[in-house]
N, C-alpha and C positions, 0 to 999 in steps of 0.2 A: 785454598783450592790446590789439589795435588794430583798429578797424573803420573802413573807408574807404567813403565814399559814391560818389564818382566820381573818375575820374582826370583830373588837369589837368596840362598840360605847361607848365612854366615855363622860359623861356630863361635860362640861367645861364652862368657862366664855365666855362672849360675845367677848372678845379680842381674845381668841383662835379660836372662830367660824369665826371671820372676817379674821384671819390669814389662816384658813383652806379654806375659800372661795376664798381668794387671790391665794393660792397655786393651788386650783382646777381650777381657771380661766387660769392658765398657763399649765394645764395638759390635756392630751388626753387619751382616752380609746382605746386600740387596741384589737380586737377580732379575733378569728380563728388563733391564733398564733400556729405554729407547736410545738409539745411537745419537740422536740430536740433543739429548739431555746434557745440560752443563752441571757443574758442581753446585752452582747457586740454586738451580731448580731443585736438585735433590736436597740441599740444605733447607730450603723453604718448606719442602714436603714433610720433613722430619722435625721441624722447629716446634711443633706442638707437643712433642714428646719431652723435650728438654733442650738445653744449650748444646749445640753441635760444635764440637771442637775441630773436627777435620772431616773432609769428604775426599775419598780417593777413588778415582775412576780408573779402572785398569785398561791399558792400551796394548795392542799387539805390536809386532815388530815394525809395522808400517805406520805407526802412530794413529791408528784408528781404534775407536772404543770397542771393547770386547762385549759390552752389554751387561756388565756387573760393576758394582761399586761397594766400597766399605765406608761406613759412617761411624765415626768415633764421637762419643758423647763426653761431656765433662764429668757427669756423675753416673754411677752404675745404676741408679734408680730409673734412668731413662730407657734402659734396654727393654724391660717388660712392656713399657708403654709403646715402644717402637714395634715390638713383635705383634701387637694388635693391628698394625697397619699391613699385615700380610694380606695379599690379594687385593690391595687397594689399587686405584688407578693413578698412574703417574705418566703424564704426557701421552695419554691414549692407550697405555698398555697396563695389564695387571702385573704387578711386581711381586716377587717372592722375597720375603724378609725372614731371616733366621739369624740366630746368634752366631757370631764369628767363633770359629774353633781355633785353638792354638796348635800350630804345627809342632809335631814331636820330632826331634832330631833323630835321623836314622830310619825314619818310617818309610822313606822312599829309596832304600838302599839297593833294591834290585831293579832299578829302572835303567840299567846300563846296556851293555852290549849283548848280554846273553839272557834277555827276557824271554826268549822262546823256550828256554829250558823249563821255566816255571809255569808256563801256560799249559793247561790241560789240552793236549791235542789228541785227536783220534789216531791211533797207530795205523800205518798202512796195512791193508788187508794182506794176509799171508796167501790166501787163495782167491782166485777170481770168483766173481758171482756166478751162480749156476747158469749154464747156457752160453758161456763165453769161452769156449775152448776146453782143453783137458785140464784136470787138476794136477799140479805138480806133486811128485812123490817125495820131495825133499823141501827143506826150509831154505828160503833165499838167504844168501850171505849178506851181512850188513855192509852197506855201501855208504861212503861219505856223501852227504847231501848238504851243501852249505845253506840252502834256503829251504 
């Protein structure tokens, strides 16, 4: 049983990345997990697919469950069997089961301070809508807007 608070990315060697990719190929993501579910309940639900090596229930910063879990199997043959349990009922809720994807380093490089630059925003109108005053005869000067 393992509970994880937050995800942190650590840059490592290519050997550790291949090990991570191999572990991720034996793992599945389970979504819409009931907050009262424990790792043992999730383990028993997926026991019919194969031997469960580890169950990780993600937690938020207040140590409350996020409603999703990762299940790692001992053999890669168990993953297609577990995918058949998609939309099955666990603890009174329909769960979503899909294969775990491997995080690619540098994929989230633009999630820092200047994310507003990359988002497609609608530019402010140069002219007011018709019926709201007179139309200016010149273009407005660019003004610094921090937000």
